[in-house]
C-alpha positions in Angstrom: -22.1 2.7 -5.1 -20.6 -0.8 -4.5 -22.4 -3.8 -3.1 -19.1 -5.4 -1.9 -16.9 -2.5 -0.9 -17.3 0.7 1.1 -14.9 3.4 -0.2 -13.3 5.4 2.7 -11.4 8.5 1.5 -8.2 9.6 3.0 -6.7 13.2 3.2 -4.6 12.4 0.1 -6.4 12.6 -3.2 -6.9 9.3 -4.9 -5.7 7.2 -1.9 -8.6 5.2 -0.4 -9.3 2.5 2.2 -11.7 -0.2 0.9 -13.8 -1.8 3.6 -14.9 -5.2 2.3 -18.6 -6.3 2.9 -18.7 -10.0 3.4 -21.8 -12.1 2.8 -22.3 -14.7 5.5 -24.6 -17.1 7.3 -24.1 -19.8 10.0 -21.6 -21.6 7.7 -19.2 -18.7 7.5 -18.8 -16.0 4.8 -17.7 -15.1 1.3 -15.6 -12.0 0.9 -14.9 -10.5 -2.4 -11.2 -9.5 -2.6 -11.2 -7.9 -6.1 -13.8 -7.0 -8.6 -12.7 -5.2 -11.8 -16.1 -3.7 -12.5 -16.7 -2.4 -8.9 -13.1 -1.1 -8.5 -13.2 0.7 -11.8 -15.4 3.3 -10.2 -12.6 3.8 -7.7 -10.0 4.4 -10.4 -8.7 0.8 -11.1 -8.8 0.8 -15.0 -6.2 -1.9 -15.9 -6.3 -5.6 -15.5 -4.5 -7.2 -12.6 -1.0 -7.9 -13.8 0.4 -9.6 -10.7 -0.8 -10.9 -7.4 1.8 -11.4 -4.7 1.7 -12.8 -1.2 4.2 -12.1 1.6 4.9 -13.6 5.0 6.7 -11.5 7.5 7.7 -13.5 10.6 8.7 -10.9 13.2 6.7 -8.1 14.8 8.2 -4.6 14.2 9.6 -5.5 10.7 9.4 -2.8 8.1 9.0 -3.4 4.4 9.2 -0.6 1.9 8.8 2.2 0.8 8.4 0.9 -2.7 6.9 2.0 -6.0 7.5 1.9 -9.8 8.1 4.9 -12.1 6.3 5.3 -15.4 5.8 3.6 -17.8 5.4 0.9 -15.1 3.7 3.1 -12.5 1.1 0.9 -10.8 -2.0 0.9 -8.8 -1.9 -1.5 -5.8 -4.6 -3.1 -3.7 -3.0 -4.2 -0.5 -4.7 -6.6 1.9 -3.7 -8.2 5.2 -4.7 -11.8 5.3 -3.3 -12.7 8.7 -2.0 -10.6 11.6 -2.0 -6.8 11.7 0.1 -4.1 10.0 0.5 -0.3 10.1 0.4 0.4 6.4 1.7 3.7 5.0 1.5 5.4 1.6 3.5 8.5 0.5 2.4 10.8 -2.3 5.3 11.4 -4.7 3.2 12.7 -7.6 4.9 15.6 -9.2 2.8 18.8 -8.7 0.4 17.1 -6.3 -1.1 19.3 -3.6 -0.1 16.6 -1.1 3.4 16.0 -2.4 5.5 14.1 0.1 2.7 13.8 2.6 1.9 10.4 4.0 -1.1 8.6 5.4 -1.2 5.4 7.4 -3.9 2.9 8.3 -4.2 -0.3 10.2 -4.9 -3.4 8.1 -5.8 -6.7 9.6 -7.8 -9.8 8.7 -10.3 -8.7 11.3 -11.0 -5.2 10.1 -11.6 -6.4 6.5 -9.9 -3.3 5.0 -7.6 -3.0 2.1 -5.6 0.0 0.9 -6.2 1.2 -2.7 -3.1 3.1 -3.9 -3.2 5.1 -7.1 -0.1 5.5 -9.3 2.4 7.8 -7.8 2.4 6.5 -4.3 5.2 4.8 -2.5 4.1 2.0 -0.1 5.4 0.3 3.0 4.2 -1.4 6.1 5.3 -2.3 9.7 4.1 -5.5 11.2 2.3 -5.1 14.5 2.1 -8.9 15.2 4.3 -11.9 14.3 3.5 -14.0 11.3 1.8 -11.5 9.1 0.6 -12.5 5.7 -0.2 -9.8 3.0 -1.6 -10.0 -0.5 -0.9 -7.4 -3.2 -2.8 -6.9 -6.5 -0.7 -4.9 -8.9 -1.8 -3.2 -12.2 1.7 -3.6 -13.6 4.3 -6.3 -13.5 7.4 -5.8 -11.4 10.2 -4.1 -13.4 13.3 -3.7 -11.2 14.7 -1.0 -13.6 11.7 1.2 -12.9 11.6 0.7 -9.1 11.9 3.7 -6.8 12.4 3.4 -3.1 12.1 5.9 -0.3 14.0 5.5 3.0 11.6 5.1 5.9 14.0 7.1 8.2 14.1 10.1 5.8 13.8 13.3 7.9 12.0 15.1 5.0 9.2 12.5 5.3 9.0 12.6 9.1 7.1 9.2 9.2 6.3 8.2 12.8 6.4 4.5 13.0 4.4 2.9 15.8 7.2 0.5 16.8 11.0 0.5 16.7 12.1 -1.3 13.6 13.1 -4.9 14.5 14.0 -6.0 11.0 14.5 -4.3 7.6 16.0 -5.6 4.4 19.4 -4.4 3.3 17.9 -3.0 0.2 15.2 -1.0 2.1 17.8 0.2 4.7 20.0 1.8 2.0 17.4 3.6 0.0 18.8 7.1 -0.4 17.5 10.1 1.6 15.5 12.7 -0.4 17.1 16.0 -1.2 15.6 19.3 -2.0 16.0 18.6 -5.7 13.5 15.6 -5.7 10.5 16.9 -7.6 8.4 13.7 -7.7 7.2 11.5 -10.5 4.9 12.2 -13.4 2.0 9.7 -13.6 
């Protein structure tokens, strides 16, 4: 049981939504964004290695689907600080019962939810508003040589985006499509 977070399970084992529980009064509130002790009970066992912040200017932009392979597989805690996103995670864990299944949630500053992704999940989001700011806590540092990307338009994944894609990076656009030989990653 956590004083500052409510754990909301998803249909994919290990993938959770964390609802933050701010403490407030007439002055405003204090909202805990990360607590190693409390999140350890939800599977976060390593120190935070990196914290990144992004700004995405245009509604409909898609970023992702990104992850890192072992030995730099990472947990991520993803939070929307401003605006609103449709945030999606894809299970690519080898031998998982939900292999290549995806689950999406709405993250916004107003709903006070974060996405807690275990190792072995690719992640991406589509902005539902202009000027979206996101914050990511990572359990591993970024290692480009261990990066794996999935293509959001891959017909094997059948991800149904809420909006037409208005912007996508060149790197994300050319991630290869999966083939029947893709067996996932060991984590």
